[in-house]
C-alpha positions as CSV (number, residue, x, y, z in Angstrom):
1,M,22.8,7.5,10.8
2,S,21.3,8.9,7.6
3,I,17.8,9.0,8.0
4,N,16.4,11.9,6.3
5,N,12.6,11.5,7.0
6,P,11.9,13.8,9.8
7,A,9.6,11.4,11.6
8,L,12.5,9.1,11.5
9,Q,15.4,11.0,12.6
10,G,15.2,11.0,16.5
11,Y,12.8,7.8,16.7
12,N,14.4,5.2,19.3
13,F,13.9,2.5,17.3
14,L,13.5,-0.7,19.5
15,E,13.1,1.4,22.7
16,D,11.1,-1.3,25.0
17,M,13.9,-4.2,24.1
18,A,16.7,-1.6,24.7
19,T,15.5,-1.0,28.2
20,D,15.4,-4.5,29.5
21,S,18.0,-6.7,30.4
22,Y,16.5,-9.8,28.7
23,F,17.7,-8.0,25.7
24,P,21.7,-8.2,25.4
25,G,22.6,-4.8,24.6
26,F,25.0,-5.8,21.7
27,L,22.1,-7.2,19.8
28,V,19.4,-4.8,20.3
29,D,21.9,-2.6,18.7
30,K,22.2,-4.9,16.1
31,G,18.6,-5.0,15.5
32,K,18.2,-1.0,15.3
33,Q,20.7,-0.9,12.5
34,I,18.7,-3.5,10.6
35,L,15.7,-0.6,10.8
36,I,18.1,1.9,9.9
37,R,19.0,-0.1,7.0
38,L,15.7,-0.3,6.1
39,C,14.9,3.0,6.5
40,E,17.6,4.0,4.1
41,A,16.8,1.4,1.6
42,I,13.2,3.2,1.6
43,E,14.8,6.8,1.2
44,K,17.7,5.6,-1.6
45,Q,14.7,3.2,-3.6
46,K,11.7,5.8,-2.9
47,P,9.3,2.8,-3.6
48,L,6.0,3.5,-5.1
49,R,4.0,0.2,-4.9
50,D,3.1,-1.9,-2.3
51,E,4.9,-4.9,-3.2
52,E,8.0,-2.5,-3.6
53,I,8.0,-1.9,-0.1
54,Y,7.5,-5.0,0.8
55,K,10.6,-6.7,-1.0
56,L,12.7,-4.1,1.4
57,T,10.4,-5.0,4.8
58,H,10.9,-8.5,3.7
59,A,14.7,-8.4,3.1
60,A,14.7,-7.0,6.7
61,T,12.4,-9.6,8.6
62,E,14.8,-12.1,7.0
63,E,17.6,-10.5,8.8
64,F,15.5,-10.0,12.0
65,N,15.6,-14.0,11.5
66,K,19.0,-14.9,11.4
67,L,19.4,-12.1,14.8
68,A,16.9,-14.7,16.4
69,E,19.6,-17.3,16.0
70,E,22.4,-14.7,17.7
71,F,19.7,-14.0,20.4
72,E,19.3,-17.7,21.4
73,A,22.9,-18.4,21.5
74,N,22.9,-15.5,24.3
75,D,20.0,-17.4,26.4
76,S,17.4,-14.4,25.1
77,E,15.0,-14.9,22.8
78,I,12.7,-13.1,20.2
79,E,9.4,-13.7,22.0
80,T,6.2,-12.3,22.3
81,M,7.7,-8.7,24.0
82,A,10.3,-8.1,21.6
83,R,7.8,-9.7,18.3
84,D,5.2,-6.7,19.5
85,A,8.7,-4.1,19.5
86,I,10.1,-5.5,16.2
87,A,6.8,-5.4,14.5
88,G,5.6,-1.8,15.8
89,N,8.9,-0.6,14.7
90,F,8.1,-1.6,11.0
91,A,4.7,-0.6,11.0
92,F,6.1,3.0,12.3
93,I,8.7,3.0,9.4
94,V,6.6,2.1,6.5
95,R,3.7,4.7,7.6
96,A,6.0,7.3,8.0
97,Y,7.1,6.5,4.7
98,G,3.9,7.0,3.4
99,F,2.2,3.3,3.4
100,E,-0.4,3.8,6.1
101,N,-2.6,1.2,5.0
102,L,0.0,-2.2,4.9
103,D,-1.1,-5.4,6.3
104,L,1.4,-5.5,9.4
105,E,1.6,-9.6,8.8
106,E,2.5,-8.8,5.0
107,V,4.8,-6.3,5.8
108,I,6.8,-9.1,8.0
109,A,5.5,-12.2,6.4
110,P,8.3,-14.4,6.1
111,R,9.4,-13.9,9.7
112,E,10.5,-17.0,12.1
113,W,10.1,-15.5,15.1
């Protein structure tokens, strides 16, 4: 993991999902990688405007949309607890990078889960 933000270096991404056997561990790990790549993209691109961060979060949300299909194929799904966990991680990430006032629904606007 090559995240430089101190608030995120030790952050346990998708912790609630990782500790719940309903969610296949290898798919939770894929979700963690999506969030790590989001952090790396934010650090690389250094967005300054809301529209710039939304572009990055929307791309990561689209990846979760695809991952949802894999959950279903493995007798699981991104249901209420998982949606809350994923959205909470997105919220934590954008706040950690100084975007405290973003609308979370807009952060994950293209979600299908």
